N, C-alpha and C positions, 0 to 999 in steps of 0.2 A: 286566592282563598276560595275553598269550595263552599257552595251554598247548601244549607240543610234542606233535604228533599222530603216531601210528604210520601205516603205509601204508594200512591199512584205513580208518582215520579220515580220512585225507587224501582218499581216493576218495569217501567220503560227503560230506565238505566240498565237494569239487568239484561233486558232483551238486547239492548245495544252492545252489551258485553258478550253476547252469545249464549246466555243462560236461557234454557228452554222451559216451557211450562206444559209439557206433554203429560206428565204424571200429576203434578200439583197444579191445579188450575189457578187462575188469578184471584178468584174469590177466596179460596182456601189460603192462598199466599197472603192476602191482605189480613185475614184473620190471624194467621200465624205471626206475622210481623207486628200486629197490634197487641196481641194478647200473650204471646209465648216467647218471643225473642226479638232482637233488633238487628237491623241490617249489618251494622259495622262488625258485630261479633260473628254473625252468620256468614258474612262474605269472606272471613278469614280462611274458611275451609276450601275455598276455590283454588287456593295455592297448591292443592293436591292435583290439580288438573292442568294439562298442557293447553297452549293456545296455537291456533293456526299461524304458521310462519310466513306463508305465501298465499296467493290467490285472493278471491273476493271476500273471504272471511278472515283475512289477516288480522291478528290481534284479538280475535274472539276465541272464547273457550270451546274446546272440543268435548263432545259427549258429556255435557254437563246440564242436568235438569235441576230445577230448584228443589225437587224432592230429595235429591242426593245431599244437598246442603242441609236440609231439614234432618235427614236421618243421621248424618255425621254429627250434627250439633246435639242430637239426643243421645247418641252413643257416647260422645264426649262428656255429657252430663252424668251418665251412669258411671263412667270411668272415674271422674273427679270425686263423686260421692263415695265410691268404694275405696279410693285412695285415702280419703280423709279418715274413714273408719279404720282402715288398716294402720294408718300412722298414729291414730289415737291409741290403738292397741299397743303399738310399739312403744309409744311414749310412756304409757303406764307400766308395761312389762320391763322396760329399760330401767326405770326407777327401782322397781322391785329387785331386778337382777343385781343392780349396783349395791343396794343396801344389804342384800344377802351375802354378796361377796365381801363387803366391808366387815360384816359381822364375823366372818371366818378368816379375816386377814389380821394376823397378829401384829402387823406393823401399822395398822390404821385404827384410829379411835373416832373417826367421823369429823374431827375438827382439823386435823393436820392437812387433809386433802383440800379442804375449803381454803385454808390459809395459803397453801402453796399455789392453788389455782387462781385465787383472787387476792394476791399479795398487796395490791394497791387499792383494794376495796372498790374497784370500778363497778363490778357487777352488783355488789351489795348496795352501793350508793344508787345505782340505777333502779333497783327494786324500791329503795326508800323514796326516791323521787316520785314514784308513781303510787305512793301510799294512799292518796285520797281517792284514786280510781280502782284500787285493788279490792278483790273479794277476800283477800287474806290479811286484812289490816291487823287483826289480833295476833296473827302469827309473826308478822313483821315487827310489830311493837314489842313483842315478847323477847325476840332473839337478836334483833339488830344491835350491833354489827357482828356479834359472835354466833353466827348461824352454824349449828352442826349440819352435817350432810343431810340427815333425814328431814330437817326443816327446809334447808336451802333447795333441795330437789323439788319441793312442792311449789316453789316460786319461780323456777327457771322456765323461760320459753323453750320451745323445742330446739331452736338453733343453739341456745346457750347450753341446753342439756347435752347436745351432741359434742360441744367443745369440752364440757366438763368430763364427759365419758372418755373422750380422747386423752385428756390430761391424766385421768385415772389409769387408763391403759398404758400410757407412757411411763407413769410413775411406778406401776406394778405390772411389769410386762408379763404376758402369758396367762393372766388370770381370767380374762374375758374370753368367751368361746366364739368370737367373731372378730373380723378386722374392722376397726372403728372408722377407717376412712370411708367405708361404704355408707355411713350414716349421713354424709353430707349430700350425696345425690338424693337420698330419701327426704332430707330436709328441703331441698330445692323443689321436688315435685309435690311435697306436702304444701309448701307455701303457694305454689302455682295453683293447686287445686282449691286451697282455702280462699284464694283471691279470684276464683272463677276464671282463671286464664285458660284460653283454649289450648289443649294439649295435642290434639291430632290435626292442627291447622295446616301442617305441611310435613308429612311423614318422610318426604324425600330430602329434606333439608340437612345438609352437613353442618352441624353446630360447632365444629372445631373444638370438641371437648377432649379432655384426657380420659380415655376409657379406663374404667377400673380394671386393674390387671387380673383380679380374681374372677370378675365377671367375664373378661375376655377369655380366660382359660376355661371357665365353666361352659360358656357357649360353644367354644371350639370342641370341647369334649362331647357335648350334646349332639353336635353336627358331625362328629367323627372327623374333624378337621376338613370337612368338605364345605362347599358353598361359601368360599372365602369372601366373594363379592357381596353376597346376601348378608353375611355376618357384619362385614365392614360398613355397608350402607346403613344398616339399621342401628348398629351400636354407636355410630357417629351422629345419630339423631338424638338429641338430649332427652326429650320426653320418653322415647322408647328405651334408651339406656337406663334412665332413672327408674322407669317402671320395672324393668328386669331386675335392677338392684333391689327394689322393694319386694318383688316376688321371691327372690333368693334369700334375703336377709330375714324376712318376716318369721319363718319357723325357727330360725336360730335364736330369736329373742323372745318371741311369744310362745309360751309353753302350755297355756291353758287349752285343754282338749276341746272344750266347748267352743272357744273362739276359733281355734284352728279348723274345726269342722264347719262352723258357720261361714267363715271367710272362704274356705274351699268351695262350699256350695254356691256362694255368691259369685266367685270367680268363674266357676263352671257355667253358671247361668249367663253371665256376661259374655264369656268367650265362646261357648258352644251354642248359645241360643240368641241372645240379643244382638250381638255384632253381626252374625250372618243372616239375620232375619230377612233382610232385603239384599241378599248377596248378588242378585241379578243386576242391581244398580252398578256394581263395581267390576263386572267381568272384563271391561275394557280398560280398567285402571290398574296397570301393573304395580305402581308404587303402593297403593293401598292393599292390593292382594298380597304382595310380598311382605309387607309389614305385618299383616294379619297372620300369614303362615309362619312367619318368624316367631311371633309371640306365642302362637298356638303350640309350636314344636317345643318351645322352652317350658311352657306351662305343663304340657303333657309329661315332661321329664321331672319337673320340680314338684308337682302336686302330690307325689308320694311322700313328701316330707311334711305334708299338712295333716 
């Protein structure tokens, strides 16, 4: 069992691991760990760095300064917040899109789709079970259990909304302008961001995921079927894969000109300015450089849709 270390002991521990303090001195490090972040979260980003395999420094990190971990944690913070905003936009726009389509669908009255999706009342009972903590008590009491779609959609979590959308798409094939399976990677990265999980803690990790086929083809087209290893390495990393799904699907669901313009500007600020602000930190880190170049190339191609 590991012992809880104080800040001074953590700095000594990092030094023993090969983490240097040439850019960030020990005083600023203590302040950062006390006021801005904590070591367990910060240390996750060191997985992006190799260790010496041989010699007197065996087992210690190569080319890793504490300032690099600080910068990565700050970049990750900005990425998470932008993801949350983009997913909130998608959630609202998806509800709007579904209701608009139902209104023009002669086979749907807003009740049939709810009954077929939730035939055993599982989802509606779950909503009822949380009545006392819900901000929508009046809505629940008014309609339970016979929710029309326009009321139910106000009560579903994002994950349940994705499942409902998939069911609608399966029931009425070809009516929605996107492939619903891509909603689930977006759900995953939205949940990770909302729970403040580190997203770029290891950009080299092969997550063993099923790459979305539409994303695989889109990325291959962007790279003209070149750089197969770069494409495979990055798309097999779940945070990168899911972020690309978000970039790709966002303008297919969100049609508000003002939101598209705002998110495009925020993405440009993140990708063109904030991420490379300290690019000299990462010149010797091929994994981080390749991940950045990969996302940059895709965004350069997709931003014309915003």
